All heavy atoms as TSV, in Angstrom:
chain	resi	resn	atom	element	x	y	z
A	1	MET	N	N	17.717	-9.839	-7.717
A	1	MET	CA	C	16.221	-9.399	-7.819
A	1	MET	C	C	15.907	-8.175	-6.969
A	1	MET	O	O	16.456	-8.137	-5.771
A	1	MET	CB	C	15.364	-10.625	-7.363
A	1	MET	CG	C	13.930	-10.372	-7.741
A	1	MET	SD	S	12.933	-11.926	-7.503
A	1	MET	CE	C	11.316	-11.464	-7.941
A	2	ALA	N	N	15.162	-7.360	-7.385
A	2	ALA	CA	C	14.765	-6.144	-6.614
A	2	ALA	C	C	13.900	-6.502	-5.373
A	2	ALA	O	O	13.194	-7.508	-5.424
A	2	ALA	CB	C	13.913	-5.101	-7.424
A	3	MET	N	N	14.030	-5.677	-4.300
A	3	MET	CA	C	13.298	-5.888	-3.149
A	3	MET	C	C	11.866	-5.379	-3.444
A	3	MET	O	O	11.636	-4.489	-4.161
A	3	MET	CB	C	13.920	-5.191	-2.050
A	3	MET	CG	C	15.259	-5.628	-1.591
A	3	MET	SD	S	15.239	-7.328	-1.120
A	3	MET	CE	C	14.862	-7.113	0.664
A	4	ALA	N	N	10.972	-6.058	-2.720
A	4	ALA	CA	C	9.508	-5.656	-2.913
A	4	ALA	C	C	9.235	-4.766	-1.590
A	4	ALA	O	O	9.723	-4.945	-0.441
A	4	ALA	CB	C	8.643	-6.858	-2.896
A	5	ARG	N	N	8.205	-3.882	-1.697
A	5	ARG	CA	C	7.759	-3.126	-0.609
A	5	ARG	C	C	6.488	-3.646	-0.014
A	5	ARG	O	O	5.522	-3.759	-0.820
A	5	ARG	CB	C	7.732	-1.678	-0.932
A	5	ARG	CG	C	7.506	-0.739	0.235
A	5	ARG	CD	C	7.540	0.725	-0.116
A	5	ARG	NE	N	8.889	1.096	-0.560
A	5	ARG	CZ	C	9.914	1.337	0.228
A	5	ARG	NH1	N	9.835	1.258	1.490
A	5	ARG	NH2	N	11.147	1.754	-0.149
A	6	ASP	N	N	6.482	-3.859	1.216
A	6	ASP	CA	C	5.251	-4.323	2.003
A	6	ASP	C	C	4.234	-3.101	1.921
A	6	ASP	O	O	4.551	-2.063	2.434
A	6	ASP	CB	C	5.624	-4.618	3.341
A	6	ASP	CG	C	4.476	-5.183	4.275
A	6	ASP	OD1	O	3.361	-4.671	3.975
A	6	ASP	OD2	O	4.708	-6.076	5.031
A	7	PRO	N	N	3.132	-3.256	1.341
A	7	PRO	CA	C	2.220	-2.007	1.184
A	7	PRO	C	C	1.575	-1.710	2.479
A	7	PRO	O	O	1.026	-0.597	2.643
A	7	PRO	CB	C	1.040	-2.541	0.207
A	7	PRO	CG	C	1.128	-4.075	0.264
A	7	PRO	CD	C	2.557	-4.394	0.599
A	8	VAL	N	N	1.645	-2.522	3.467
A	8	VAL	CA	C	0.986	-2.258	4.857
A	8	VAL	C	C	1.951	-1.532	5.685
A	8	VAL	O	O	1.592	-0.503	6.180
A	8	VAL	CB	C	0.568	-3.612	5.481
A	8	VAL	CG1	C	0.044	-3.311	6.924
A	8	VAL	CG2	C	-0.507	-4.339	4.667
A	9	CYS	N	N	3.123	-1.903	5.859
A	9	CYS	CA	C	4.147	-1.279	6.792
A	9	CYS	C	C	5.170	-0.437	6.101
A	9	CYS	O	O	5.849	0.195	6.679
A	9	CYS	CB	C	4.714	-2.177	7.788
A	9	CYS	SG	S	5.878	-3.358	6.968
A	10	GLY	N	N	5.303	-0.693	4.793
A	10	GLY	CA	C	6.275	0.056	3.997
A	10	GLY	C	C	7.726	-0.529	4.071
A	10	GLY	O	O	8.625	-0.062	3.482
A	11	MET	N	N	7.952	-1.700	4.826
A	11	MET	CA	C	9.233	-2.309	4.869
A	11	MET	C	C	9.592	-2.976	3.549
A	11	MET	O	O	8.705	-3.379	2.811
A	11	MET	CB	C	9.279	-3.274	5.995
A	11	MET	CG	C	9.483	-2.713	7.354
A	11	MET	SD	S	9.708	-3.953	8.573
A	11	MET	CE	C	11.063	-4.834	7.922
A	12	GLU	N	N	10.840	-3.089	3.292
A	12	GLU	CA	C	11.290	-3.856	2.129
A	12	GLU	C	C	11.342	-5.260	2.543
A	12	GLU	O	O	11.745	-5.644	3.621
A	12	GLU	CB	C	12.693	-3.357	1.535
A	12	GLU	CG	C	12.479	-1.980	0.979
A	12	GLU	CD	C	13.815	-1.584	0.171
A	12	GLU	OE1	O	14.916	-2.225	0.469
A	12	GLU	OE2	O	13.751	-0.731	-0.754
A	13	CYS	N	N	10.997	-6.171	1.556
A	13	CYS	CA	C	11.032	-7.540	1.890
A	13	CYS	C	C	11.510	-8.336	0.496
A	13	CYS	O	O	11.324	-7.793	-0.505
A	13	CYS	CB	C	9.633	-8.198	2.411
A	13	CYS	SG	S	8.263	-7.533	1.416
A	14	ASP	N	N	12.017	-9.494	0.756
A	14	ASP	CA	C	12.567	-10.223	-0.321
A	14	ASP	C	C	11.387	-11.087	-0.951
A	14	ASP	O	O	10.776	-11.969	-0.323
A	14	ASP	CB	C	13.536	-11.306	0.254
A	14	ASP	CG	C	14.278	-12.048	-0.820
A	14	ASP	OD1	O	13.803	-12.111	-2.028
A	14	ASP	OD2	O	15.451	-12.501	-0.592
A	15	PRO	N	N	11.104	-10.777	-2.250
A	15	PRO	CA	C	10.009	-11.520	-2.905
A	15	PRO	C	C	10.166	-12.955	-2.999
A	15	PRO	O	O	9.104	-13.737	-3.050
A	15	PRO	CB	C	10.026	-10.971	-4.326
A	15	PRO	CG	C	10.907	-9.645	-4.291
A	15	PRO	CD	C	11.821	-9.827	-3.097
A	16	LYS	N	N	11.408	-13.462	-2.885
A	16	LYS	CA	C	11.535	-14.935	-2.913
A	16	LYS	C	C	11.076	-15.638	-1.656
A	16	LYS	O	O	10.636	-16.826	-1.689
A	16	LYS	CB	C	13.063	-15.334	-3.077
A	16	LYS	CG	C	13.535	-14.795	-4.511
A	16	LYS	CD	C	14.946	-15.580	-4.823
A	16	LYS	CE	C	16.049	-14.980	-3.942
A	16	LYS	NZ	N	16.421	-13.560	-4.184
A	17	THR	N	N	11.067	-14.840	-0.464
A	17	THR	CA	C	10.784	-15.607	0.685
A	17	THR	C	C	9.520	-14.945	1.325
A	17	THR	O	O	8.945	-15.524	2.357
A	17	THR	CB	C	11.965	-15.448	1.751
A	17	THR	OG1	O	12.319	-14.023	1.964
A	17	THR	CG2	C	13.167	-16.007	1.206
A	18	ALA	N	N	9.064	-13.823	0.957
A	18	ALA	CA	C	7.961	-13.158	1.597
A	18	ALA	C	C	6.535	-13.713	1.359
A	18	ALA	O	O	6.445	-14.479	0.289
A	18	ALA	CB	C	7.905	-11.660	0.929
A	19	ASP	N	N	5.709	-13.622	2.226
A	19	ASP	CA	C	4.249	-13.972	2.055
A	19	ASP	C	C	3.832	-13.082	0.836
A	19	ASP	O	O	4.230	-11.933	0.652
A	19	ASP	CB	C	3.402	-13.686	3.239
A	19	ASP	CG	C	3.627	-14.696	4.285
A	19	ASP	OD1	O	3.802	-15.896	3.983
A	19	ASP	OD2	O	3.534	-14.347	5.490
A	20	ARG	N	N	2.825	-13.566	0.073
A	20	ARG	CA	C	2.391	-12.778	-1.096
A	20	ARG	C	C	0.828	-12.936	-1.243
A	20	ARG	O	O	0.346	-13.900	-0.846
A	20	ARG	CB	C	3.135	-13.138	-2.370
A	20	ARG	CG	C	2.683	-14.534	-2.861
A	20	ARG	CD	C	3.621	-14.874	-4.116
A	20	ARG	NE	N	4.899	-15.134	-3.644
A	20	ARG	CZ	C	6.012	-15.552	-4.389
A	20	ARG	NH1	N	5.815	-15.827	-5.599
A	20	ARG	NH2	N	7.168	-15.771	-3.888
A	21	VAL	N	N	0.220	-12.018	-1.738
A	21	VAL	CA	C	-1.240	-11.930	-2.131
A	21	VAL	C	C	-1.332	-11.404	-3.524
A	21	VAL	O	O	-0.670	-10.446	-3.918
A	21	VAL	CB	C	-2.001	-11.138	-1.184
A	21	VAL	CG1	C	-3.448	-10.963	-1.687
A	21	VAL	CG2	C	-1.882	-11.637	0.253
A	22	GLU	N	N	-2.120	-12.132	-4.307
A	22	GLU	CA	C	-2.427	-11.581	-5.709
A	22	GLU	C	C	-3.746	-10.935	-5.673
A	22	GLU	O	O	-4.711	-11.495	-5.131
A	22	GLU	CB	C	-2.370	-12.702	-6.740
A	22	GLU	CG	C	-1.116	-13.217	-6.923
A	22	GLU	CD	C	-0.912	-14.032	-8.192
A	22	GLU	OE1	O	-1.750	-13.958	-9.130
A	22	GLU	OE2	O	0.078	-14.813	-8.417
A	23	TYR	N	N	-3.821	-9.657	-6.027
A	23	TYR	CA	C	-4.972	-8.906	-6.040
A	23	TYR	C	C	-5.113	-7.947	-7.114
A	23	TYR	O	O	-4.107	-7.288	-7.471
A	23	TYR	CB	C	-5.032	-8.127	-4.635
A	23	TYR	CG	C	-6.315	-7.327	-4.550
A	23	TYR	CD1	C	-7.497	-7.900	-4.075
A	23	TYR	CD2	C	-6.237	-5.968	-4.914
A	23	TYR	CE1	C	-8.694	-7.152	-4.043
A	23	TYR	CE2	C	-7.413	-5.177	-4.645
A	23	TYR	CZ	C	-8.584	-5.826	-4.340
A	23	TYR	OH	O	-9.790	-5.079	-4.200
A	24	ALA	N	N	-6.198	-7.854	-7.862
A	24	ALA	CA	C	-6.346	-6.922	-8.975
A	24	ALA	C	C	-5.308	-7.015	-10.042
A	24	ALA	O	O	-4.832	-6.014	-10.528
A	24	ALA	CB	C	-6.455	-5.522	-8.422
A	25	GLY	N	N	-4.806	-8.297	-10.295
A	25	GLY	CA	C	-3.831	-8.425	-11.231
A	25	GLY	C	C	-2.438	-8.220	-10.858
A	25	GLY	O	O	-1.450	-8.268	-11.702
A	26	GLU	N	N	-2.091	-7.790	-9.669
A	26	GLU	CA	C	-0.851	-7.559	-9.121
A	26	GLU	C	C	-0.500	-8.555	-8.035
A	26	GLU	O	O	-1.372	-8.945	-7.319
A	26	GLU	CB	C	-0.739	-6.074	-8.620
A	26	GLU	CG	C	-0.871	-5.070	-9.799
A	26	GLU	CD	C	-0.624	-3.595	-9.190
A	26	GLU	OE1	O	0.501	-3.379	-8.748
A	26	GLU	OE2	O	-1.573	-2.850	-9.220
A	27	THR	N	N	0.832	-8.672	-7.773
A	27	THR	CA	C	1.233	-9.398	-6.602
A	27	THR	C	C	1.860	-8.491	-5.649
A	27	THR	O	O	2.674	-7.678	-5.970
A	27	THR	CB	C	2.274	-10.477	-7.116
A	27	THR	OG1	O	1.828	-11.288	-8.126
A	27	THR	CG2	C	2.619	-11.387	-5.900
A	28	PHE	N	N	1.417	-8.521	-4.395
A	28	PHE	CA	C	1.852	-7.825	-3.290
A	28	PHE	C	C	2.630	-8.724	-2.364
A	28	PHE	O	O	2.168	-9.873	-2.070
A	28	PHE	CB	C	0.765	-7.094	-2.589
A	28	PHE	CG	C	-0.024	-6.226	-3.499
A	28	PHE	CD1	C	-1.108	-6.670	-4.207
A	28	PHE	CD2	C	0.331	-4.909	-3.630
A	28	PHE	CE1	C	-1.764	-5.728	-5.117
A	28	PHE	CE2	C	-0.384	-3.994	-4.533
A	28	PHE	CZ	C	-1.421	-4.453	-5.237
A	29	TYR	N	N	3.687	-8.200	-1.786
A	29	TYR	CA	C	4.528	-9.032	-0.821
A	29	TYR	C	C	4.534	-8.378	0.525
A	29	TYR	O	O	4.370	-7.174	0.709
A	29	TYR	CB	C	5.979	-8.965	-1.373
A	29	TYR	CG	C	6.104	-9.691	-2.755
A	29	TYR	CD1	C	5.992	-8.813	-3.851
A	29	TYR	CD2	C	6.259	-11.090	-2.892
A	29	TYR	CE1	C	6.019	-9.564	-5.093
A	29	TYR	CE2	C	6.275	-11.710	-4.137
A	29	TYR	CZ	C	6.187	-10.857	-5.277
A	29	TYR	OH	O	6.338	-11.447	-6.527
A	30	PHE	N	N	4.641	-9.280	1.565
A	30	PHE	CA	C	4.469	-8.762	2.908
A	30	PHE	C	C	5.667	-9.385	3.779
A	30	PHE	O	O	6.091	-10.531	3.582
A	30	PHE	CB	C	3.176	-9.361	3.476
A	30	PHE	CG	C	2.075	-8.918	2.570
A	30	PHE	CD1	C	1.569	-9.668	1.591
A	30	PHE	CD2	C	1.514	-7.538	2.846
A	30	PHE	CE1	C	0.549	-9.170	0.813
A	30	PHE	CE2	C	0.505	-7.230	1.958
A	30	PHE	CZ	C	0.074	-7.883	0.945
A	31	CYS	N	N	6.218	-8.505	4.709
A	31	CYS	CA	C	7.202	-8.922	5.570
A	31	CYS	C	C	6.890	-10.000	6.629
A	31	CYS	O	O	7.615	-10.678	7.121
A	31	CYS	CB	C	7.855	-7.698	6.204
A	31	CYS	SG	S	6.791	-6.880	7.386
A	32	ASN	N	N	5.616	-10.012	6.996
A	32	ASN	CA	C	5.197	-11.002	7.924
A	32	ASN	C	C	3.646	-11.278	7.764
A	32	ASN	O	O	2.955	-10.645	6.987
A	32	ASN	CB	C	5.362	-10.550	9.297
A	32	ASN	CG	C	4.661	-9.302	9.777
A	32	ASN	OD1	O	3.535	-9.232	9.497
A	32	ASN	ND2	N	5.436	-8.329	10.296
A	33	ARG	N	N	3.220	-12.290	8.411
A	33	ARG	CA	C	1.843	-12.808	8.260
A	33	ARG	C	C	0.740	-11.647	8.710
A	33	ARG	O	O	-0.268	-11.609	8.095
A	33	ARG	CB	C	1.575	-14.051	9.021
A	33	ARG	CG	C	0.178	-14.595	8.962
A	33	ARG	CD	C	0.141	-16.067	9.156
A	33	ARG	NE	N	0.714	-16.804	8.041
A	33	ARG	CZ	C	1.238	-17.972	8.040
A	33	ARG	NH1	N	1.369	-18.674	9.290
A	33	ARG	NH2	N	1.807	-18.544	6.994
A	34	SER	N	N	1.046	-10.952	9.759
A	34	SER	CA	C	0.060	-9.936	10.228
A	34	SER	C	C	-0.172	-8.901	9.193
A	34	SER	O	O	-1.266	-8.455	9.026
A	34	SER	CB	C	0.431	-9.440	11.627
A	34	SER	OG	O	1.650	-8.586	11.430
A	35	CYS	N	N	0.971	-8.497	8.590
A	35	CYS	CA	C	0.680	-7.495	7.375
A	35	CYS	C	C	-0.115	-8.038	6.336
A	35	CYS	O	O	-1.065	-7.386	5.720
A	35	CYS	CB	C	2.093	-7.039	6.939
A	35	CYS	SG	S	3.011	-5.848	7.948
A	36	LYS	N	N	0.099	-9.311	6.043
A	36	LYS	CA	C	-0.701	-9.930	4.945
A	36	LYS	C	C	-2.103	-10.120	5.250
A	36	LYS	O	O	-3.044	-9.789	4.517
A	36	LYS	CB	C	-0.024	-11.373	4.752
A	36	LYS	CG	C	-0.808	-12.114	3.586
A	36	LYS	CD	C	-0.225	-13.589	3.508
A	36	LYS	CE	C	-1.030	-14.340	2.438
A	36	LYS	NZ	N	-1.211	-15.692	2.836
A	37	GLU	N	N	-2.363	-10.397	6.529
A	37	GLU	CA	C	-3.809	-10.480	7.021
A	37	GLU	C	C	-4.436	-9.135	7.024
A	37	GLU	O	O	-5.663	-9.012	6.655
A	37	GLU	CB	C	-3.883	-11.092	8.332
A	37	GLU	CG	C	-3.521	-12.640	8.308
A	37	GLU	CD	C	-3.342	-13.274	9.634
A	37	GLU	OE1	O	-3.371	-12.496	10.708
A	37	GLU	OE2	O	-3.060	-14.488	9.725
A	38	SER	N	N	-3.731	-8.060	7.390
A	38	SER	CA	C	-4.264	-6.685	7.376
A	38	SER	C	C	-4.666	-6.359	5.892
A	38	SER	O	O	-5.696	-5.816	5.669
A	38	SER	CB	C	-3.215	-5.768	7.935
A	38	SER	OG	O	-3.084	-5.898	9.200
A	39	PHE	N	N	-3.729	-6.583	4.931
A	39	PHE	CA	C	-3.999	-6.358	3.565
A	39	PHE	C	C	-5.295	-7.148	3.146
A	39	PHE	O	O	-6.089	-6.471	2.396
A	39	PHE	CB	C	-2.737	-6.777	2.785
A	39	PHE	CG	C	-3.037	-6.506	1.279
A	39	PHE	CD1	C	-2.702	-5.210	0.708
A	39	PHE	CD2	C	-3.448	-7.485	0.471
A	39	PHE	CE1	C	-2.941	-4.973	-0.595
A	39	PHE	CE2	C	-3.592	-7.275	-0.948
A	39	PHE	CZ	C	-3.382	-5.978	-1.562
A	40	GLU	N	N	-5.437	-8.392	3.388
A	40	GLU	CA	C	-6.497	-9.203	2.933
A	40	GLU	C	C	-7.833	-8.687	3.465
A	40	GLU	O	O	-8.845	-8.805	2.869
A	40	GLU	CB	C	-6.276	-10.653	3.393
A	40	GLU	CG	C	-5.179	-11.283	2.516
A	40	GLU	CD	C	-4.876	-12.673	2.983
A	40	GLU	OE1	O	-4.963	-12.977	4.247
A	40	GLU	OE2	O	-4.496	-13.536	2.166
A	41	LYS	N	N	-7.868	-8.113	4.734
A	41	LYS	CA	C	-9.101	-7.499	5.266
A	41	LYS	C	C	-9.542	-6.266	4.557
A	41	LYS	O	O	-10.727	-6.029	4.372
A	41	LYS	CB	C	-8.813	-7.194	6.686
A	41	LYS	CG	C	-8.881	-8.409	7.633
A	41	LYS	CD	C	-8.733	-7.977	9.065
A	41	LYS	CE	C	-8.289	-9.161	9.877
A	41	LYS	NZ	N	-7.317	-8.725	10.993
A	42	ASP	N	N	-8.609	-5.451	4.014
A	42	ASP	CA	C	-8.934	-4.222	3.411
A	42	ASP	C	C	-7.880	-3.829	2.392
A	42	ASP	O	O	-7.194	-2.871	2.438
A	42	ASP	CB	C	-8.990	-3.118	4.509
A	42	ASP	CG	C	-9.646	-1.873	4.038
A	42	ASP	OD1	O	-10.104	-1.846	2.798
A	42	ASP	OD2	O	-9.726	-0.874	4.719
A	43	PRO	N	N	-7.833	-4.607	1.245
A	43	PRO	CA	C	-6.767	-4.364	0.251
A	43	PRO	C	C	-6.844	-2.951	-0.404
A	43	PRO	O	O	-5.857	-2.451	-0.621
A	43	PRO	CB	C	-7.011	-5.462	-0.777
A	43	PRO	CG	C	-8.369	-5.968	-0.511
A	43	PRO	CD	C	-8.679	-5.758	0.917
A	44	GLU	N	N	-8.007	-2.449	-0.663
A	44	GLU	CA	C	-8.101	-1.203	-1.274
A	44	GLU	C	C	-7.503	-0.022	-0.500
A	44	GLU	O	O	-6.867	0.817	-1.077
A	44	GLU	CB	C	-9.639	-0.794	-1.511
A	44	GLU	CG	C	-10.364	-1.626	-2.459
A	44	GLU	CD	C	-9.886	-1.473	-3.840
A	44	GLU	OE1	O	-9.509	-0.220	-4.197
A	44	GLU	OE2	O	-9.873	-2.466	-4.619
A	45	ARG	N	N	-7.544	-0.160	0.748
A	45	ARG	CA	C	-6.905	0.891	1.686
A	45	ARG	C	C	-5.475	0.988	1.415
A	45	ARG	O	O	-4.781	2.129	1.318
A	45	ARG	CB	C	-7.219	0.528	3.102
A	45	ARG	CG	C	-6.498	1.371	4.153
A	45	ARG	CD	C	-6.767	0.932	5.532
A	45	ARG	NE	N	-5.999	1.462	6.473
A	45	ARG	CZ	C	-5.765	1.052	7.694
A	45	ARG	NH1	N	-6.506	0.139	8.103
A	45	ARG	NH2	N	-4.949	1.686	8.514
A	46	TYR	N	N	-4.772	-0.186	1.295
A	46	TYR	CA	C	-3.270	-0.208	1.232
A	46	TYR	C	C	-2.905	0.083	-0.245
A	46	TYR	O	O	-1.857	0.671	-0.499
A	46	TYR	CB	C	-2.835	-1.513	1.626
A	46	TYR	CG	C	-3.097	-1.753	3.122
A	46	TYR	CD1	C	-4.070	-2.673	3.568
A	46	TYR	CD2	C	-2.484	-0.974	4.158
A	46	TYR	CE1	C	-4.449	-2.790	4.970
A	46	TYR	CE2	C	-2.876	-1.139	5.448
A	46	TYR	CZ	C	-3.716	-2.024	5.865
A	46	TYR	OH	O	-4.121	-2.100	7.209
A	47	ILE	N	N	-3.713	-0.410	-1.223
A	47	ILE	CA	C	-3.333	-0.089	-2.596
A	47	ILE	C	C	-3.355	1.448	-2.902
A	47	ILE	O	O	-2.427	1.982	-3.455
A	47	ILE	CB	C	-4.352	-0.689	-3.581
A	47	ILE	CG1	C	-4.142	-2.310	-3.526
A	47	ILE	CG2	C	-4.095	-0.191	-4.945
A	47	ILE	CD1	C	-5.194	-2.986	-4.267
A	48	HIS	N	N	-4.305	2.136	-2.273
A	48	HIS	CA	C	-4.417	3.593	-2.476
A	48	HIS	C	C	-3.377	4.303	-1.745
A	48	HIS	O	O	-2.758	5.250	-2.360
A	48	HIS	CB	C	-5.848	4.069	-2.173
A	48	HIS	CG	C	-6.885	3.531	-3.146
A	48	HIS	ND1	N	-6.836	3.705	-4.469
A	48	HIS	CD2	C	-7.996	2.844	-2.842
A	48	HIS	CE1	C	-7.889	3.152	-4.981
A	48	HIS	NE2	N	-8.700	2.528	-3.952
A	49	SER	N	N	-3.107	3.830	-0.564
A	49	SER	CA	C	-2.012	4.610	0.126
A	49	SER	C	C	-0.659	4.334	-0.423
A	49	SER	O	O	0.232	5.157	-0.443
A	49	SER	CB	C	-2.055	4.068	1.571
A	49	SER	OG	O	-1.647	2.794	1.822
A	50	ALA	N	N	-0.462	3.148	-1.028
A	50	ALA	CA	C	0.855	2.864	-1.731
A	50	ALA	C	C	1.055	3.584	-2.923
A	50	ALA	O	O	2.109	3.925	-3.369
A	50	ALA	CB	C	0.980	1.401	-2.022
A	51	ALA	N	N	-0.088	4.010	-3.558
A	51	ALA	CA	C	-0.041	4.654	-4.931
A	51	ALA	C	C	0.332	6.190	-4.701
A	51	ALA	O	O	0.752	6.853	-5.577
A	51	ALA	CB	C	-1.384	4.624	-5.667
A	52	GLY	N	N	0.273	6.708	-3.471
A	52	GLY	CA	C	0.614	8.102	-3.271
A	52	GLY	C	C	-0.421	8.758	-2.303
A	52	GLY	O	O	-1.573	8.586	-2.472
A	53	HIS	N	N	0.147	9.535	-1.398
A	53	HIS	CA	C	-0.700	10.032	-0.410
A	53	HIS	C	C	-1.491	11.305	-0.810
A	53	HIS	O	O	-2.414	11.706	-0.168
A	53	HIS	CB	C	0.151	10.353	0.897
A	53	HIS	CG	C	0.680	9.132	1.484
A	53	HIS	ND1	N	-0.003	8.270	2.181
A	53	HIS	CD2	C	1.956	8.636	1.465
A	53	HIS	CE1	C	0.832	7.269	2.648
A	53	HIS	NE2	N	2.000	7.457	2.153
A	54	ALA	N	N	-1.164	11.826	-1.872
A	54	ALA	CA	C	-1.781	13.040	-2.427
A	54	ALA	C	C	-3.221	12.847	-2.596
A	54	ALA	O	O	-4.083	13.716	-2.373
A	54	ALA	CB	C	-1.137	13.510	-3.767
A	55	HIS	N	N	-3.641	11.725	-3.092
A	55	HIS	CA	C	-5.069	11.379	-3.342
A	55	HIS	C	C	-5.811	11.276	-2.075
A	55	HIS	O	O	-7.059	11.262	-2.101
A	55	HIS	CB	C	-5.265	10.033	-4.122
A	55	HIS	CG	C	-4.468	10.257	-5.488
A	55	HIS	ND1	N	-4.777	11.100	-6.419
A	55	HIS	CD2	C	-3.403	9.463	-6.001
A	55	HIS	CE1	C	-4.033	10.952	-7.534
A	55	HIS	NE2	N	-3.102	10.102	-7.172
A	56	MET	N	N	-5.168	10.969	-0.939
A	56	MET	CA	C	-5.917	10.747	0.273
A	56	MET	C	C	-6.176	12.091	1.041
A	56	MET	O	O	-6.852	11.958	2.080
A	56	MET	CB	C	-5.090	9.827	1.147
A	56	MET	CG	C	-4.604	8.640	0.464
A	56	MET	SD	S	-4.397	7.084	1.348
A	56	MET	CE	C	-5.414	7.189	2.783
A	57	MET	N	N	-5.583	13.220	0.626
A	57	MET	CA	C	-5.868	14.421	1.294
A	57	MET	C	C	-6.518	15.461	0.408
A	57	MET	O	O	-5.939	16.448	0.084
A	57	MET	CB	C	-4.530	14.976	1.729
A	57	MET	CG	C	-3.871	14.032	2.786
A	57	MET	SD	S	-2.396	14.710	3.311
A	57	MET	CE	C	-1.134	13.750	2.476
A	58	PRO	N	N	-7.822	15.356	0.061
A	58	PRO	CA	C	-8.503	16.351	-0.789
A	58	PRO	C	C	-8.635	17.707	-0.230
A	58	PRO	O	O	-8.831	18.657	-0.903
A	58	PRO	CB	C	-9.929	15.668	-1.017
A	58	PRO	CG	C	-10.038	14.766	0.209
A	58	PRO	CD	C	-8.713	14.253	0.507
A	59	GLU	N	N	-8.540	17.755	1.142
A	59	GLU	CA	C	-8.643	19.129	1.702
A	59	GLU	C	C	-7.619	20.058	1.300
A	59	GLU	O	O	-7.827	21.297	1.369
A	59	GLU	CB	C	-8.685	19.051	3.260
A	59	GLU	CG	C	-7.438	18.562	3.886
A	59	GLU	CD	C	-7.321	17.091	4.058
A	59	GLU	OE1	O	-8.059	16.327	3.457
A	59	GLU	OE2	O	-6.385	16.607	4.866
A	60	HIS	N	N	-6.437	19.617	0.845
A	60	HIS	CA	C	-5.345	20.444	0.325
A	60	HIS	C	C	-5.794	21.101	-1.036
A	60	HIS	O	O	-5.110	22.046	-1.443
A	60	HIS	CB	C	-4.161	19.784	0.264
A	60	HIS	CG	C	-3.503	19.420	1.646
A	60	HIS	ND1	N	-3.264	20.347	2.586
A	60	HIS	CD2	C	-3.330	18.265	2.239
A	60	HIS	CE1	C	-2.784	19.822	3.695
A	60	HIS	NE2	N	-2.805	18.473	3.538
A	61	GLU	N	N	-6.753	20.474	-1.689
A	61	GLU	CA	C	-7.061	21.043	-3.089
A	61	GLU	C	C	-8.061	22.059	-3.001
A	61	GLU	O	O	-8.369	22.733	-4.023
A	61	GLU	CB	C	-7.610	19.803	-3.885
A	61	GLU	CG	C	-6.657	18.727	-4.073
A	61	GLU	CD	C	-7.142	17.578	-4.665
A	61	GLU	OE1	O	-8.355	17.623	-5.149
A	61	GLU	OE2	O	-6.521	16.388	-4.702
A	62	HIS	N	N	-8.801	22.273	-1.911
A	62	HIS	CA	C	-9.867	23.201	-1.879
A	62	HIS	C	C	-9.682	24.533	-1.098
A	62	HIS	O	O	-10.573	24.843	-0.344
A	62	HIS	CB	C	-11.109	22.327	-1.285
A	62	HIS	CG	C	-11.460	21.197	-2.125
A	62	HIS	ND1	N	-11.900	21.225	-3.492
A	62	HIS	CD2	C	-11.308	19.895	-1.834
A	62	HIS	CE1	C	-11.997	20.093	-3.908
A	62	HIS	NE2	N	-11.717	19.114	-2.933
A	63	HIS	N	N	-8.516	25.070	-1.133
A	63	HIS	CA	C	-8.316	26.254	-0.394
A	63	HIS	C	C	-8.828	27.465	-1.313
A	63	HIS	O	O	-8.271	27.697	-2.322
A	63	HIS	CB	C	-6.801	26.572	-0.090
A	63	HIS	CG	C	-6.272	25.594	0.890
A	63	HIS	ND1	N	-6.640	25.568	2.145
A	63	HIS	CD2	C	-5.399	24.561	0.920
A	63	HIS	CE1	C	-6.039	24.629	2.835
A	63	HIS	NE2	N	-5.183	24.056	2.105
A	64	GLU	N	N	-9.800	28.027	-0.716
A	64	GLU	CA	C	-10.438	29.147	-1.622
A	64	GLU	C	C	-9.792	30.431	-0.981
A	64	GLU	O	O	-9.772	30.664	0.201
A	64	GLU	CB	C	-11.994	29.188	-1.465
A	64	GLU	CG	C	-12.580	27.947	-2.149
A	64	GLU	CD	C	-14.023	27.943	-2.083
A	64	GLU	OE1	O	-14.641	29.019	-1.923
A	64	GLU	OE2	O	-14.624	26.837	-2.247
A	65	HIS	N	N	-9.499	31.333	-1.932
A	65	HIS	CA	C	-8.941	32.557	-1.382
A	65	HIS	C	C	-9.992	33.701	-1.524
A	65	HIS	O	O	-10.343	34.063	-2.741
A	65	HIS	CB	C	-7.636	33.016	-2.159
A	65	HIS	CG	C	-6.541	31.875	-1.977
A	65	HIS	ND1	N	-5.796	31.928	-0.789
A	65	HIS	CD2	C	-6.085	30.932	-2.771
A	65	HIS	CE1	C	-4.885	30.821	-0.852
A	65	HIS	NE2	N	-5.191	30.297	-2.013
A	66	HIS	N	N	-10.431	34.242	-0.493
A	66	HIS	CA	C	-11.417	35.315	-0.551
A	66	HIS	C	C	-10.718	36.630	-0.327
A	66	HIS	O	O	-9.998	36.849	0.454
A	66	HIS	CB	C	-12.493	35.176	0.619
A	66	HIS	CG	C	-13.285	33.878	0.491
A	66	HIS	ND1	N	-14.191	33.743	-0.443
A	66	HIS	CD2	C	-13.229	32.642	1.082
A	66	HIS	CE1	C	-14.849	32.459	-0.344
A	66	HIS	NE2	N	-14.174	31.876	0.577
A	67	HIS	N	N	-11.031	37.566	-1.361
A	67	HIS	CA	C	-10.334	38.894	-1.303
A	67	HIS	C	C	-11.269	39.881	-0.620
A	67	HIS	O	O	-12.378	39.973	-0.982
A	67	HIS	CB	C	-9.965	39.394	-2.600
A	67	HIS	CG	C	-8.776	38.399	-3.211
A	67	HIS	ND1	N	-7.545	38.356	-2.739
A	67	HIS	CD2	C	-8.897	37.419	-4.206
A	67	HIS	CE1	C	-6.884	37.458	-3.363
A	67	HIS	NE2	N	-7.646	36.924	-4.342
């Protein structure tokens, strides 16, 4: 079975033994309880960061070039 990635710390963990949380129709796995608790406090933060960091840095999209 494929390893799961902890959305909080980015470590790989074994889905068979890891703590898990179901949120927004998906199951997220955690390498330890503190990561799980961090996720439960602010799940949206970790879902968006796991989906890709490009969306978190809008300042890179707004470079205006003045001639």
